[in-house]
NUDRENSE-727477 format. One line per field, with one value per residue (C-alpha): x, y, z; chain; residue number from 1; residue in one letter. Coordinates in Angstrom, 3 decimals. Layout:
<atoms>
u <- X  ... $
v <- Y  ... $
w <- Z  ... $
unit <- A  ... $
pos <- NUM  ... $
code <- a  ... $
</atoms>
This chain:
<atoms>
u <- 188.995  190.808  192.948  196.147  195.346  194.238  197.517  199.638  197.624  198.333  202.017  202.091  200.146  202.698  205.560  204.079  203.460  207.087  208.523  206.667  207.596  211.275  211.227  209.675  212.086  215.012  213.698  213.285  216.807  218.330  216.305  217.522  221.160  220.956  219.111  221.047  221.781  219.229  220.270  220.805  218.019  218.702  218.779  216.033  217.070  215.828  215.183  215.776  215.228  218.033  217.797  218.599  215.675  218.375  217.078  219.639  219.425  220.668  220.805  217.574  219.877  222.550  225.156  227.869  228.095  231.057  230.755  232.087  232.045  230.127  227.672  228.524  226.377  223.230  224.088  224.085  220.676  219.078  220.503  222.797  226.279  226.749  227.007  229.688  233.002  234.781  234.246  236.523  239.501  237.215  235.304  238.394  239.292  236.546  235.580  233.348  231.313  230.527  228.887  228.304  232.102  232.378  229.521  231.161  234.774  236.014  234.330  235.257  238.750  239.197  237.701  239.564  239.158  237.912  238.685  239.522  235.822  235.762  232.002  232.928  236.307  236.822  239.945  240.073  238.165  240.180  238.448  240.952  239.978  236.372  236.826  238.924  236.331  233.452  230.593  227.056  226.382  228.168  226.458  227.787  227.184  228.633  226.676  224.356  226.859  229.717  227.631  226.857  230.576  231.587  228.982  230.026  233.759  233.549  230.463  229.081  225.674  225.990  223.027  223.362  222.294  221.653  221.203  223.580  222.449  218.935  217.624  214.205  214.031  212.665  216.065  216.968  214.022  214.499  218.155  217.483  214.743  216.883  219.683  217.260  215.752  219.131  220.453  217.191  216.746  213.794  211.810  214.469  214.878  211.066  211.118  214.025  212.062  208.800  210.812  212.428  209.008  207.644  210.346  209.843  206.060  206.712  209.163  206.607  203.845  205.756  206.886  204.780  201.988  204.484  204.017  207.049  206.776  207.324  210.392  213.756  216.424  218.860  222.415  224.761  228.391  231.945  230.499  233.303  233.543  236.820  238.614  237.718  235.801  235.256  232.004  231.530  231.256  227.405  224.533  221.622  218.717  220.275  218.539  218.109  216.657  214.387  213.043  211.969  210.854  213.583  214.114  217.472  218.924  221.114  218.246  217.705  220.752  218.763  221.636  221.639  224.362  227.582  229.214  231.087  229.916  232.034  231.528  229.681  227.050  226.722  226.390  223.663  221.717  222.292  220.797  219.058  220.490  223.791  224.630  228.447  230.765  232.802  235.434  236.558  236.687  240.171  239.497  236.435  238.341  240.872  238.087  236.449  239.571  240.266  236.603  235.357  233.290  231.357  230.666  229.753  227.064  225.322  222.063  223.155  226.320  224.495  221.950  224.313  222.405  225.476  225.179  227.162  226.164  228.251  228.433  226.161  228.000  231.135  232.063  228.671  225.589  225.310  221.508  221.168  223.256  221.393  218.163  219.506  220.685  217.228  215.705  218.398  217.813  214.138  214.489  216.559  214.608  211.160  211.746  207.991  207.331  209.860  209.699  208.060  211.166  214.048  216.656  219.433  216.758  215.646  219.153  219.722  216.391  217.552  221.025  219.694  217.147  219.390  222.605  221.531  223.364  223.218  225.818  224.953  226.971  230.016  229.855  229.435  232.347  234.466  233.842  231.003  227.643  224.665  225.221  225.623  229.024  230.770  233.758 $
v <- -68.025  -66.805  -63.773  -65.744  -67.598  -64.264  -62.759  -65.749  -65.550  -61.941  -62.398  -65.196  -63.114  -60.236  -62.648  -64.081  -60.611  -59.596  -62.731  -62.266  -58.640  -59.591  -62.330  -60.082  -57.287  -59.758  -61.304  -57.871  -56.750  -59.959  -59.387  -55.838  -57.056  -59.658  -57.321  -55.744  -52.049  -49.677  -48.396  -44.534  -42.521  -42.015  -38.449  -37.809  -37.601  -35.232  -36.705  -34.144  -34.689  -32.899  -31.424  -34.818  -36.582  -38.231  -38.733  -37.587  -38.391  -35.625  -34.775  -33.166  -30.020  -29.066  -26.599  -26.736  -27.188  -27.253  -26.884  -28.590  -27.381  -24.103  -24.829  -21.965  -19.585  -21.685  -21.685  -17.859  -17.894  -20.194  -17.829  -20.424  -18.600  -18.210  -22.138  -22.366  -23.891  -24.538  -23.437  -24.005  -22.205  -20.318  -18.693  -17.905  -15.370  -12.930  -11.891  -8.969  -11.035  -13.617  -11.090  -13.617  -13.805  -10.118  -9.646  -12.362  -11.796  -11.458  -14.472  -16.756  -15.786  -16.917  -20.416  -23.656  -25.024  -28.436  -28.315  -26.216  -25.307  -25.417  -26.250  -28.080  -29.585  -30.095  -32.355  -33.365  -33.152  -33.104  -35.831  -35.802  -32.127  -32.799  -35.676  -33.567  -30.576  -33.158  -30.845  -31.947  -31.773  -30.973  -29.104  -30.097  -28.966  -31.964  -34.736  -37.264  -39.946  -37.891  -36.948  -40.588  -41.436  -38.708  -39.456  -43.067  -42.381  -40.215  -41.058  -37.369  -36.680  -34.758  -32.661  -32.121  -28.967  -28.443  -24.959  -24.227  -21.526  -21.105  -18.036  -19.242  -23.025  -25.647  -27.001  -23.671  -23.510  -27.125  -26.371  -23.432  -25.299  -28.510  -26.414  -24.496  -27.651  -29.252  -26.211  -25.364  -22.165  -23.195  -20.094  -17.910  -20.324  -19.978  -16.235  -16.087  -18.434  -16.428  -13.210  -14.859  -16.138  -12.628  -11.211  -13.952  -13.192  -9.263  -9.751  -11.899  -9.514  -6.558  -8.230  -11.408  -9.533  -7.513  -8.681  -10.121  -7.689  -4.747  -6.534  -5.071  -7.993  -8.368  -9.930  -10.734  -10.762  -11.173  -14.124  -15.940  -19.700  -21.782  -18.453  -14.626  -14.038  -10.915  -10.064  -13.508  -15.172  -15.524  -17.409  -18.966  -19.567  -16.933  -17.073  -13.034  -12.697  -15.650  -13.955  -10.773  -12.533  -10.924  -11.717  -13.203  -13.581  -16.460  -18.577  -18.855  -21.304  -24.028  -24.194  -23.888  -22.302  -20.681  -20.746  -18.644  -16.989  -15.057  -11.427  -12.259  -13.975  -11.084  -8.582  -10.825  -10.907  -6.926  -6.962  -3.577  -3.762  -5.533  -6.425  -6.917  -8.252  -5.088  -7.514  -8.246  -4.694  -4.998  -7.880  -6.061  -2.806  -4.971  -6.368  -2.890  -1.284  -4.157  -4.223  -0.663  -0.432  -3.659  -2.610  0.932  -0.473  -2.342  -0.977  -1.289  0.837  3.438  4.015  3.855  0.762  -0.691  -1.834  -3.745  -5.636  -7.839  -11.388  -13.703  -17.103  -17.180  -20.479  -21.362  -19.298  -16.281  -16.142  -12.763  -11.104  -12.770  -11.389  -7.891  -8.505  -9.425  -6.176  -4.055  -5.849  -5.147  -1.720  -1.160  -3.358  -2.154  1.254  2.014  -1.257  -0.698  3.166  2.944  1.376  2.840  0.489  0.932  0.269  -2.594  -4.140  -3.705  -5.297  -8.404  -8.418  -7.772  -10.429  -13.128  -12.014  -10.655  -7.378  -4.690  -4.771  -2.497  0.715  -1.387  -3.052  0.320  1.782  -1.101  -0.381  -2.688  -1.385  -1.594  1.064  2.253  2.104  3.275  2.340 $
w <- -4.925  -1.613  -1.368  -1.296  -4.518  -6.154  -5.235  -6.570  -9.864  -10.243  -9.778  -12.297  -14.978  -14.428  -14.671  -17.903  -19.390  -18.527  -20.200  -23.293  -23.718  -22.978  -25.684  -28.293  -27.556  -27.641  -30.771  -32.333  -31.358  -32.804  -36.101  -36.309  -35.668  -38.594  -41.054  -43.985  -43.335  -44.823  -48.330  -48.329  -49.983  -53.705  -55.088  -57.436  -60.999  -63.682  -67.206  -70.182  -73.824  -75.677  -79.372  -80.777  -78.811  -76.488  -73.040  -70.635  -66.886  -64.733  -61.005  -59.711  -58.856  -61.328  -59.936  -62.543  -66.357  -68.716  -72.539  -75.597  -79.120  -79.336  -76.519  -74.237  -76.253  -75.467  -71.734  -72.030  -74.075  -71.363  -68.523  -66.980  -67.445  -63.587  -63.572  -66.242  -64.662  -68.195  -71.700  -74.785  -76.331  -78.603  -75.511  -73.383  -76.191  -76.932  -80.378  -81.538  -83.925  -81.137  -78.727  -75.952  -75.521  -75.353  -72.746  -70.595  -71.551  -67.940  -66.659  -69.628  -69.827  -66.325  -66.842  -67.814  -71.363  -72.356  -75.981  -78.987  -79.325  -83.300  -83.952  -87.299  -86.790  -82.961  -82.983  -79.329  -76.128  -72.752  -71.008  -68.134  -67.623  -67.502  -65.074  -62.743  -62.988  -62.547  -63.731  -63.313  -66.949  -70.178  -72.926  -76.412  -80.098  -81.348  -83.151  -81.195  -81.759  -80.324  -77.270  -76.534  -76.958  -74.542  -71.915  -72.144  -71.874  -68.816  -67.141  -66.906  -68.622  -71.972  -73.288  -77.157  -78.893  -82.646  -84.303  -87.342  -89.831  -87.968  -86.372  -85.502  -86.191  -84.111  -83.254  -81.985  -79.544  -78.612  -77.715  -75.517  -73.587  -73.125  -71.583  -69.510  -67.990  -67.560  -65.635  -63.602  -65.475  -67.549  -66.688  -68.266  -71.199  -71.932  -71.620  -74.143  -76.620  -76.259  -77.152  -80.162  -81.279  -80.892  -83.074  -85.597  -85.954  -85.923  -88.954  -90.531  -90.023  -91.505  -94.590  -95.467  -97.311  -99.554  -103.245  -104.701  -107.674  -105.264  -103.510  -104.607  -105.551  -102.842  -102.632  -99.684  -100.575  -99.080  -97.055  -95.374  -95.772  -95.978  -95.693  -96.542  -99.702  -101.933  -103.582  -105.037  -101.698  -101.179  -99.493  -100.628  -98.234  -96.166  -92.826  -92.228  -95.696  -94.993  -91.734  -93.905  -96.977  -99.045  -102.636  -102.688  -106.086  -105.110  -104.352  -108.109  -108.196  -106.049  -103.646  -100.023  -97.805  -98.859  -102.270  -104.586  -108.007  -110.509  -111.345  -114.624  -112.560  -110.351  -113.098  -114.742  -111.437  -111.008  -107.595  -106.367  -102.909  -101.815  -98.072  -97.846  -95.154  -94.102  -92.671  -96.161  -97.544  -98.624  -100.983  -102.342  -102.922  -104.959  -107.102  -107.441  -108.733  -111.235  -112.470  -111.855  -115.022  -114.332  -110.629  -111.586  -114.046  -111.142  -109.851  -106.237  -107.053  -109.153  -106.543  -103.458  -102.011  -100.494  -96.877  -94.319  -91.127  -88.768  -89.835  -87.698  -88.481  -86.571  -85.154  -85.129  -85.468  -83.176  -83.185  -81.365  -84.206  -86.994  -85.497  -85.393  -89.067  -89.974  -88.473  -90.212  -93.679  -93.209  -92.472  -95.600  -98.059  -96.713  -95.018  -94.661  -93.061  -90.306  -90.137  -86.530  -84.970  -83.200  -84.578  -82.004  -79.363  -81.269  -81.559  -77.766  -77.037  -78.725  -77.123  -73.654  -73.829  -75.148  -73.479  -70.436  -71.049  -73.734  -76.411  -79.301  -77.992  -77.122  -80.690  -82.495  -80.402  -81.688  -85.129  -86.104  -87.065  -89.347  -92.047  -95.488  -97.208  -100.340  -102.558 $
unit <- A  A  A  A  A  A  A  A  A  A  A  A  A  A  A  A  A  A  A  A  A  A  A  A  A  A  A  A  A  A  A  A  A  A  A  A  A  A  A  A  A  A  A  A  A  A  A  A  A  A  A  A  A  A  A  A  A  A  A  A  A  A  A  A  A  A  A  A  A  A  A  A  A  A  A  A  A  A  A  A  A  A  A  A  A  A  A  A  A  A  A  A  A  A  A  A  A  A  A  A  A  A  A  A  A  A  A  A  A  A  A  A  A  A  A  A  A  A  A  A  A  A  A  A  A  A  A  A  A  A  A  A  A  A  A  A  A  A  A  A  A  A  A  A  A  A  A  A  A  A  A  A  A  A  A  A  A  A  A  A  A  A  A  A  A  A  A  A  A  A  A  A  A  A  A  A  A  A  A  A  A  A  A  A  A  A  A  A  A  A  A  A  A  A  A  A  A  A  A  A  A  A  A  A  A  A  A  A  A  A  A  A  A  A  A  A  A  A  A  A  A  A  A  A  A  A  A  A  A  A  A  A  A  A  A  A  A  A  A  A  A  A  A  A  A  A  A  A  A  A  A  A  A  A  A  A  A  A  A  A  A  A  A  A  A  A  A  A  A  A  A  A  A  A  A  A  A  A  A  A  A  A  A  A  A  A  A  A  A  A  A  A  A  A  A  A  A  A  A  A  A  A  A  A  A  A  A  A  A  A  A  A  A  A  A  A  A  A  A  A  A  A  A  A  A  A  A  A  A  A  A  A  A  A  A  A  A  A  A  A  A  A  A  A  A  A  A  A  A  A  A  A  A  A  A  A  A  A  A  A  A  A  A  A  A  A  A  A  A  A  A  A  A  A  A $
pos <- 1  2  3  4  5  6  7  8  9  10  11  12  13  14  15  16  17  18  19  20  21  22  23  24  25  26  27  28  29  30  31  32  33  34  35  36  37  38  39  40  41  42  43  44  45  46  47  48  49  50  51  52  53  54  55  56  57  58  59  60  61  62  63  64  65  66  67  68  69  70  71  72  73  74  75  76  77  78  79  80  81  82  83  84  85  86  87  88  89  90  91  92  93  94  95  96  97  98  99  100  101  102  103  104  105  106  107  108  109  110  111  112  113  114  115  116  117  118  119  120  121  122  123  124  125  126  127  128  129  130  131  132  133  134  135  136  137  138  139  140  141  142  143  144  145  146  147  148  149  150  151  152  153  154  155  156  157  158  159  160  161  162  163  164  165  166  167  168  169  170  171  172  173  174  175  176  177  178  179  180  181  182  183  184  185  186  187  188  189  190  191  192  193  194  195  196  197  198  199  200  201  202  203  204  205  206  207  208  209  210  211  212  213  214  215  216  217  218  219  220  221  222  223  224  225  226  227  228  229  230  231  232  233  234  235  236  237  238  239  240  241  242  243  244  245  246  247  248  249  250  251  252  253  254  255  256  257  258  259  260  261  262  263  264  265  266  267  268  269  270  271  272  273  274  275  276  277  278  279  280  281  282  283  284  285  286  287  288  289  290  291  292  293  294  295  296  297  298  299  300  301  302  303  304  305  306  307  308  309  310  311  312  313  314  315  316  317  318  319  320  321  322  323  324  325  326  327  328  329  330  331  332  333  334  335  336  337  338  339  340  341  342  343  344  345  346  347  348  349  350  351  352  353  354  355  356  357  358  359  360  361  362  363  364  365  366  367  368  369  370  371  372  373  374  375 $
code <- m  g  i  k  k  s  f  i  a  a  i  a  a  c  a  l  a  f  s  a  t  f  i  a  t  g  c  a  s  q  i  q  e  n  a  e  p  a  a  p  a  q  e  e  s  n  l  v  t  d  a  y  g  r  e  v  e  l  p  q  s  v  e  s  v  a  t  v  g  s  g  a  r  f  v  v  y  a  g  g  q  d  k  l  i  a  v  t  d  k  e  t  e  s  a  p  v  r  p  y  t  m  v  y  a  e  q  f  s  a  l  p  s  t  s  n  g  n  h  l  m  e  t  s  v  d  a  e  k  l  l  e  l  a  p  d  v  i  v  s  s  r  s  a  q  e  c  d  q  l  q  e  q  i  g  i  p  v  v  g  i  s  y  q  d  q  l  f  g  d  d  v  y  a  s  i  l  a  v  g  k  a  l  g  t  e  e  h  a  r  q  t  i  d  a  m  k  g  w  q  a  d  l  q  e  r  t  a  s  i  p  d  a  e  k  p  a  v  y  t  g  a  v  n  f  k  g  a  k  s  f  g  g  t  y  a  q  y  a  p  f  i  a  v  n  a  k  n  v  a  d  e  t  g  q  k  g  s  f  e  v  d  l  e  q  l  a  e  w  n  p  d  i  m  f  l  n  a  g  n  m  d  l  m  k  q  d  y  e  a  n  t  a  l  f  d  s  l  a  a  f  q  n  g  k  l  y  t  q  p  a  f  n  f  n  g  t  n  i  e  m  g  i  c  d  a  y  f  i  g  s  v  v  y  p  e  a  f  a  d  l  d  m  p  a  m  y  d  e  v  f  t  t  m  l  g  k  s  y  y  e  d  m  k  a  g  g  m  d  f  k  q  i  s  f $
</atoms>
């Protein structure tokens, strides 16, 4: 081939290559123009199983939480109180027998309310307020059905907890862990659970091997339910007694939970040790003055074995207080088995672990304590 023909062929090849490139680029541009816009990347979700076994889909990162019923205490147990943006009427007003409301009184009092917060008879939930606040998640102590209904109504994930009358139950552990997983504080939640399991094992180790024949008969009285009660208000299957394997005379009835007995039944049981709710001391003094001979014939009165401890059931179970009650009861019923413990230090270990701050000295300064009483 001559030089001229070679030059023309080279020009033709370059033109063909340019044409192909142009067509490909043009087609690609046209395809890109006609294509649907790319969908935005979806945020990863976090699937949490709550205490009812409900699978709740949450954002991967939860920065805010509101509570319904008595759920705020479990947010505290799980270490997520800094993420609270709303609580209930019951939490905005602190009460000494609900330690979490005292420890975080300043924070809770400044938060808006979602509902009345009664753990048994919550009459209404402020759905509009929840929608306005738009928390990433709601923690609720209501039933599984009510959790579903609220979630469907407002479109905000609801994590349910279940725990009433328990100190160391599986529901308690599941509830703390579920809240921790939901709020991104799982490590803290697991540490709380591990500490609770440690106390549970410690109480068992100290008391499980004591023969029933060597155990004094015990009774808890002036227990509040449906209003204040005097000596006759009692509790079968009482959680702090169960934790230390105490011999509760009320268990003989076969009942469970709170109920009332008459003074004749109390005299028949004649417990060796009585643990009484000092909050109802006025009612008990009236009973004592009207029936002095009967009470003075009881072993607990004759031997000065009358004690008081803070109630742990107050608008739900305040688990940290119940655990402290169990340690106090153990130290009274089996003094030798608990002789190595510094009890005030033990109480504050429980409070600090579960609430994030100490509470015993403040509680004591406010007039509540674990102590012996007299009439």
